[in-house]
Steps between C-alpha positions, in 0.01 A plus 500: 500500500713715262464378144763656290405543137699603197360811337597747240578833684259763405541825696202709409609866451859403509650185360799473743655223302838367610797494261672177409826683454730673748368845583711749314612767579545429866312741736727683733543352845314680777534459874141364491628209299848427647537190291473640147347299215704268295250413231210255487506123449160394391381160632212262503347373823670188623265219609627209731324231700709435810699794617621843375764764587488855352797726568679792348780311338489165320788351704318584826176350359695180394649476862151513641371251263793265593407516856133432428593213281697350796182510708574832676227725630423847364701654781801282404467607138474872610817472694705352206344759265594793726862380546535483122337845452746652732776381271349550144274808575722678760354834430162403637518276818730267691651403823556864586132596483158404625175334403148427566366142452147377474455126537191278448501175684261272283462220763417733781310738277691783673669819388818619662692819447867569587659843536877511419507877446825680597511693829671830594823477712472570866690817454255642241385848566198696359727751308684228320412615147484886570782730401654768726206733438244237593392437142473152338805379331505442121410139439841374386681691768306290748524168314861447397707382796446359850243739636208340304578148597250322722544158673435240234203276567461255207737227631332484847150502349583216253635292787185558705279402216709193415477380869122515476435391141809352343522123390848481364814555703604865536849429352349344181332822415829688460651266251369651168627852602833372618546316179423808286717729705802267467453399149382843385190637318470724197433876542136542374388793273297643784792493749729658236236770431479596857885495549526723199281759651652474855691812628609387850584134506849571371600702805611202710751253378325168572197591294710669233725198454209256495257676253729735288795480263822685552377790286194544730243362250281205617614157413305402185193281458594134516804556712535219754495641856651270776424598851697281743451735803119457462540129467704489824233707688236256371698203621528651846126573534418156357714341766445745802151630427400867517735548803792467257379817330395701805780410730861444443735601216238575233318727736830672594574558131159644434552748794847592406385577139213717623709691763796552262304621202550836353180612662526273812193340671465392867392138461659276768546129553253526778233626257566193280502256789173634636297487166181290514266415220135520597194295419207743464129434443397525131256765388205396286194658333221395276511610137198395293484122571852474600701518815829692447770471757857634550748642748384758734694826606766605444446340150284637215236229540258714692506762224441238222199383695377852547511562118306175439250596777436831339467347158254243639243789475530520122421254220852451357416156355271677252784722372754429240854427640700834525210699335466863606235450753694201655828701517316792654322300768819301589707814525243674714496207740879502513509872571263446806679197627845658469377806686421272792831323469698823538359560845405166652739227387830431683653230726223370716747429779560876534182671371136381529386410157117514465483203267145397578356849450687555182357179363144545626260468203296789633803718519620411157149563362518848638826545332360367177226760511777762456556371147319667211455305174564816290741707707839417666589586850792739519665420834333238732508543868532209741174367647423607857495193709309494825783360703800676333413829325740586220505864655721354764768364269746643267533402124790271407767630261705182437630478144438130483673387184567133576680253270332167571431155374188279529452120481183291488507127568250210535622157593359151429335491842290813434705732715598833366736792562474865395819682594631838418863591596703821469815689558309830423663703217674333212823355641385624850764693697767407234684324777620150395623265779603147449331482161156644590361865510370671809159665498417870535159423653525775763413754228159346496431682817371855488791732469321753716391365850243773528300731274562882491218530765667268735280178437680166535523291186396139551783370282770701667829332576546353856748244641400151413212608281418352162433739218173499317498311175296478183587137455174307481518114466139387458279185471142463386248230621152424355171491701584140594832591650701346213817673398464645150779755449857580622625855400733781577723748325785742525536869403534732796198683627321392193509132607153544671344619165680227304362225734151652510488532119599144460238376739232706331614371160467133619203514731287761310613470133578130510842538338746213554799560717728596209258734351430660841861585570564609138201738504630861483549659830303794631408652835526792739690549836303817590729682248475521122341196332760272361471343156755261358728635237544314174150349491269555190258791502625620844475857362125465443454371839701775654283751322184343611609479865605867497166592368357351824741702702792273564846618492672229297862387460605246254805320645690181479346245751723214550285264698614143578166330560504116535178314533377139513120426455383166623226347287345159441716487179823552687735777621502803268824703548571857377835678509517874444623572151686821615759286677677166443282273713369160406240253622640145534347187633350163410 
């Protein structure tokens, strides 16, 4: 069992203490962190006894708690939360995007995972994101407009999960979001910050009129936004189910918006009508005395488990949290796991993903032997698998800068949901239709379908295919099979590192859920080692890592990790201080 304990953070060589004030000055936004930071809100862990919802906005958490209070299941609460998030946090997720959902059925003691990832239109071609000379487009030349829009999957997936695991009527789950949309909600500091940095959203009149003032500046913090078109869409889905979204007038409006954009896309009503959410088998691996499980490919769950499997070979529990040796080992494990990811992970319905071999303890032990305690790897190569040699595949070059939201829920019956949803970049394709934004998830595919020597890239775009994702909703069970942790994060390609860090912090270093998500972020994606800007003594850690041979970059790392640890004392909830989330329950 996980026993969370409160400790005073002591970080050995580097005391990476967290500030209780907003981080000033702001670090410049990078494409690696599409949702820029908006300061920190320091919190204490929240402890409840019956149920809990943790989401990226207090209004969404409150909606989930309302459903749980009414006797709803974890899936019911997740649906209510997601519908509110699409309204109050439109830059991150919504009806126009996709999601992965991990569900634990306490009565059946069974884990179920649902894939609501977007798909490429039937007309998609391999050269979609190449210019006239065959070179990859600049990121925002590909993102803004209709070309980047995939078939949204979230609504169909939520309906599938509700049919299997819902307790309350589908229609009831829409009421909190409908009420907020019609009565209005106040623009939060975070939404304002992101609008203030946004360069493309003003190009189309629906988004410009909704989010901005006549002079082109964002509507200020506290302004009440009313979104009646969104409320009307919700009413139609509440009455008619997911078919009301994927067929009929809403679908026609989505397609018209995509096809008539400044950079038009080729999405059709047939693409929307044909979309199916998929239940996939979960992936699990043993870490220490725990069983850690999540969503399989095309999500980031496999890579999280690979990081843990490599770290299994080192005594992390004996190290201070975020000490030099801990950061070094964690970064090297990430470097090796991301090297595999770039070659092997893609939509398993199109590409054979060697999940079992990637998670084989003997394979991961061999990968761990590549790590030196006193010298960093410079550029890790993918491991050679017996069934699928890396030499037969090309390396992926997808930019992968998703803007995302994560929620964690435990209901009164012991069921749980870990769900991560996204529209990809902040504000997605920038196309607003009927009050919600459309995704730009197709830019999560490799822009180049082949390498310079002609090898096919696993994550290349193909009609009907789902792009690879870093999203990694996870759950942890003890040696008796009891659920002990629900966790996930947001943050682009760094999601995998954020989730793995939170797991290590809780399972190895016994931090409570709030301490674990608040712990400074660090890691490696087979690139420079990342350290979180604005944390104390980060310069000392940077110098020490560089002495070991790491190339280090100190950057803003706006994770959005939300975790619940289940103990004998109750549910312990943690919301990432880098965003506006909150844990609420009873």
